[in-house]
N, C-alpha and C positions, 0 to 999 in steps of 0.2 A: 687882556684875559676875557674879554668878549667872543673876538674873532676864535679864538682857539676852542672856546667854551664852544659855540654854537656848531663851530665844524667836526668837534668829538660828537656830539649830538647828531650830526647828520651822519657822521659814520656809522654811528652805532644803530641808528632808527634801518641802514639800510643794510646792516648784517641781522636784525630782525626779520626784516622784508624776505631776506635770502634762508631764514629759517623753514618760514611759515611754507604749508603745503607740501605738498608730494607729486610725485611723476608717477605714470600707469605705462606700463609696457618694459622691453628688455633696454634697449637703447635710448630709451626715451628718458632713462635716468641718466647718460654721462650729456645726452643735448640738453636737458635743461640746466645741469653742469656748469657747461661753454655758455649758456646766456646767460642766467643767472648772475654767474660769480663774477665773470667781469664787472658786468653793472654794481654790483652789491659792493665789490672791493678795489678792484684798480681802478673805477672811475671815480670813488669818491675819496681814494688815495690822490688821485691825481687835482682835483677839485682842488683838495684840500691843499696840495704843495703849494698851487697855483696861489689860490686866494693868498698864501701867505707869503711870496714872492718866494720860496725854497724849492723852488722844481731843481733845484740845483744840488739837493741835497737827494736827489736819486744816484748819485755820480761823486757828490763828495759828503765823507763825514760830517754828522753836524756836531756843532759845538757843544750843543747841551748834551753828547755824550760822554764829554771828553772828560770829566769827571767819575766818571765808569767805567772808564779807560785804565786810567792811572791807576783804580786799583786792582788789574787785572796783570799778569804777568806779561812784562815784555817780548814781544813778539815780532820778527817780521813778518809783513802783510802775504809775503809770497813763501815761507815757509806754512803759514796757517793754512792757505790755499792748497798748496801740496800735499802738509798730511793729511786734511780733511777729505780731499778727493782721495788721496788713496785708501784712507780708510773706507769709504762709501762704497769703490771699487771694490774693495777687498769684500764687503759685506755682502754686495751682488753678488758675487762669486759664490759665498755659501747657500746665501738663497738658489742659486741655479743647482748648485750640488746636494741640497736639502729636496730638490726639488724632484731632480733626475732617478735619485733614487726612493724617491717616493714618500718621503717623510711630511707630516701635516703641517701647512704654514700654523703657526701660531693663532690662539683663538682669537686674539683680539683684533688680528688682521685680517680672519678670512672671509669678514664683511665688504673687504677692500677688492676681493677677486672678481671679475670679471668671467660670465656664462662665453663660451667660445662666439655666440655669436655678437657679443660686446665687445671684442679683443681691439678691435679699428678704433671705437668711441674713445675705448680704457686708455689707451697708447697715445690719442690725441688731449684726453686731460691729466695723464702723465706730464707731458712734455708740457704744456700752458697752467700747470700749479702753481709752479713757483713763479713764472710770470705774472700771474694774478694775482699771489696772496702776498705774497714776500714786500713789496712796496706797503701794505697796511698794514701788516702784523708786526713788521722788525722795521718799521721806519716813521710810517704816519702816525699809529695808536701812541706808541713810545715817545714820541715827539711832541705828540698833544698834549699826554697828559705831564710829562716833563712841564711844560710851556705853562701849564696851568697850576704851577706852584710844585708839583711833585717832583720824588726823584728821578733818575732815570729806571734806576732798581725797580721803584712802583709800575712806572710805566711800562717796562719788558715785562713785568711778570702778571700786569691786568691784559697786557696785550696775550701772553699766553694763555691766558684764562678764557680771553674767547676765540682765540685759537680752538683750543680745547673744544669749546661750545659748537663752534661751525664744523666740527667732526662727532656730532651726538648719535649718527647713526651708526659709529664702530662700538657704541655700547658704551659702558661705566671704565671698562679695564681702556679699552681702544681712546676714549678722551683724556686716560692719565696720561698713557702713549705719546699721544699727540700734543699733549699741554706741556711734556717733557722733551719732546722733541723740539718744539717751539723756544725753551730755555735753551737746548742745544745750540738751535741756530742763531739765537739772538746773542751769545757767549762766540760764535766764531765772527757774525759781523761785527760786534765791538770789538774781538782782536784785530780782526784784518783792515776794518774798517772800508770793505768790498760787497755791495748789497748784492754785487753783480755774484759772488760764490755763492750766497746763502741761495738764490733763485737757481743756481745749477745741482748743489746740492738736494734741494727739497724737490726736484725734477727727477735727478736720480733715483733719491729715496722711494718716490711715487711709483718710478719705472721697476723698482724690485717685485712689486704688489703685485700692480697692474697690466705690467708687461713680460718681465723676466718669468717670472714665476708660474703663469697662464702657458706662456709658450713651452718650457722645458716640460711641464707636468704634461702637456696637451701632447709633445712630442715622445711620449711613452705611454700615453694610452689613459692618461686620468686627467681627462680634461672635465669630468664633472666639479663645477665648482657653484660658489656661491654668489651669485651677483651683489655690485654693489649696491648700496640705499642712500643715495646723494637726495637725502632731506633738505 
């Protein structure tokens, strides 16, 4: 109990550090995320797994979550992967069509859109977000809470709340959407048992607002977008 508790305190302290302060300038917001997010999310997650002797949890589904999986419908991991990837791909197509015909991005997501000069940094953030965030929010945080005596359900719910808080720059509605998205990813992770799947899905989801929409909207001359504030 002592080690998981200390590691949980370390992980949460890193989250507090990540949320402190703000950047100046356009691309500076993305550079700040690229520097601080790995240090506040990926590094503590890897340190925690190494300290627990559980680095294999990155590719092996933890037995602590098996009770929760037993409550969900039985599905082959391949079917979950194909279905979820197809769904996200369809969502990206819808985003592209909406941008092509000048439909506005939902208000809760407008704060994610980069200005024209920030698109390169935004694409890098979109590509890295899943790798940096998923080991923490879908694996380490739920695992530590479960090891401390909570259920996996409590662990994943708590992780979704912390995940939503990390997206406070999107406002209350955006935080609610982020928390809901975190729960969906958690469900897909438990169903499939594959961390790589939610890493890819997270990256594709971010690519919709940070890459696809600005690129398509810019191509039709609608490049007036709101910059992301990664605070």
